C-alpha positions, -999 to 999 in steps of 0.1 A, spaced: 0 0 0 16 33 -10 26 58 17 2 87 23 13 121 9 20 145 38 10 181 35 27 211 51 15 246 45 41 273 53 32 310 54 62 331 49 76 364 37 105 364 13 122 393 31 120 377 65 152 359 77 133 337 102 112 326 73 143 318 53 156 297 82 123 279 87 117 273 50 152 258 47 147 235 77 113 224 66 124 216 30 153 196 44 131 178 68 108 169 39 138 156 20 149 134 48 113 122 54 111 111 17 146 95 18 138 76 50 107 60 33 82 82 51 65 90 18 60 121 -3 56 156 13 37 183 -4 49 217 7 24 245 0 37 280 2 13 306 15 21 343 11 25 368 40 38 403 39 53 417 71 55 452 55 27 454 30 32 491 26 69 489 20 80 509 -11 92 490 -42 123 512 -44 151 494 -26 167 508 6 196 492 24 182 469 50 207 479 76 197 515 72 160 505 78 171 485 109 192 514 121 161 536 119 137 511 134 158 490 158 187 513 167 225 514 161 233 488 187 212 462 169 228 470 136 263 467 151 253 433 167 241 420 134 271 433 115 295 416 140 278 382 140 291 363 110 279 330 123 242 336 119 228 311 93 260 292 89 247 261 107 219 259 81 243 264 52 231 299 45 253 329 36 234 359 50 248 392 38 226 417 56 249 445 45 238 439 9 201 432 14 177 458 -1 145 463 19 116 464 -5 80 454 -11 76 416 -17 43 415 -35 57 408 -70 80 382 -56 51 364 -40 33 366 -73 62 349 -89 62 321 -63 25 316 -69 31 313 -107 60 289 -101 39 267 -77 14 263 -105 43 247 -125 55 225 -96 84 248 -90 73 268 -59 100 255 -36 128 262 -61 115 297 -68 111 306 -32 146 294 -23 161 314 -52 142 346 -41 154 342 -5 189 338 -17 186 367 -41 175 389 -12 197 378 17 229 367 -2 230 384 -36 217 418 -26 192 419 -55 161 440 -56 133 414 -56 107 439 -65 124 448 -98 106 432 -128 138 427 -148 154 410 -119 124 388 -113 123 378 -149 159 367 -147 154 348 -115 123 332 -130 142 320 -160 170 306 -137 144 285 -118 128 273 -151 95 290 -145 76 297 -177 64 333 -179 27 339 -181 13 355 -213 1 384 -192 29 385 -166 16 416 -148 -21 412 -155 -47 421 -129 -63 387 -123 -34 370 -105 -27 402 -85 -63 401 -72 -59 365 -64 -27 371 -45 -43 400 -25 -72 377 -16 -48 349 -5 -28 374 16 -60 384 33 -70 347 39 -36 340 55 -40 370 79 -76 360 86 -65 326 101 -43 344 126 -9 345 110 10 376 121 44 391 119 56 373 151 43 339 141 60 335 107 71 311 94 38 295 103 36 259 93 4 239 95 4 201 90 -23 177 78 -33 167 113 -38 204 123 -5 207 142 11 241 139 46 252 144 53 289 146 86 307 141 118 291 128 119 258 145 148 233 145 148 209 116 142 180 140 109 197 151 97 196 115 108 160 110 90 150 142 58 167 130 60 149 97 65 116 114 37 122 138 11 127 111 -14 99 111 -32 87 79 -66 102 74 -97 81 74 
């Protein structure tokens, strides 16, 4: 009898470092679950915007943090070169450009429709936190889309998918997801993990899921 497909929905923002950590750990947990014979894992990415009113023009992230969190916080971040290393991530906060993530989420939704949502999300996270790319820029998004193998829509910036994304952003907030709870992961059995949990926590949640019916 074939193993049941597990489902994990993760609400995240592409400019949120906790979301990058949680997404990375969840996808690795899913990989190990599959490799260990636990069956397939379907990861569904739900959009969330921590700063929905953020401008599309990029501003150095450290300057935003200096204004909102203070000089001491910025110095602490700049001096800590170990953050993310254990997860295999290269986080260059000094290069990151704070911007609106709406168009990037739109691209992830399009990629998900082609079975490439995880790949596209990972590339966008890396573009933001490692490469210092402006992930609201349409030319940049087109290039990243091509890198991930996502086929562009005939009407790439039409109004229909924008309205659908706005509705989905509203639905995610309506179920109680907020800026302090992302990444927010809900599993088949209703179990929820909030924040960037250790990889083992995601693996345990996948293992604990019981077949429906």
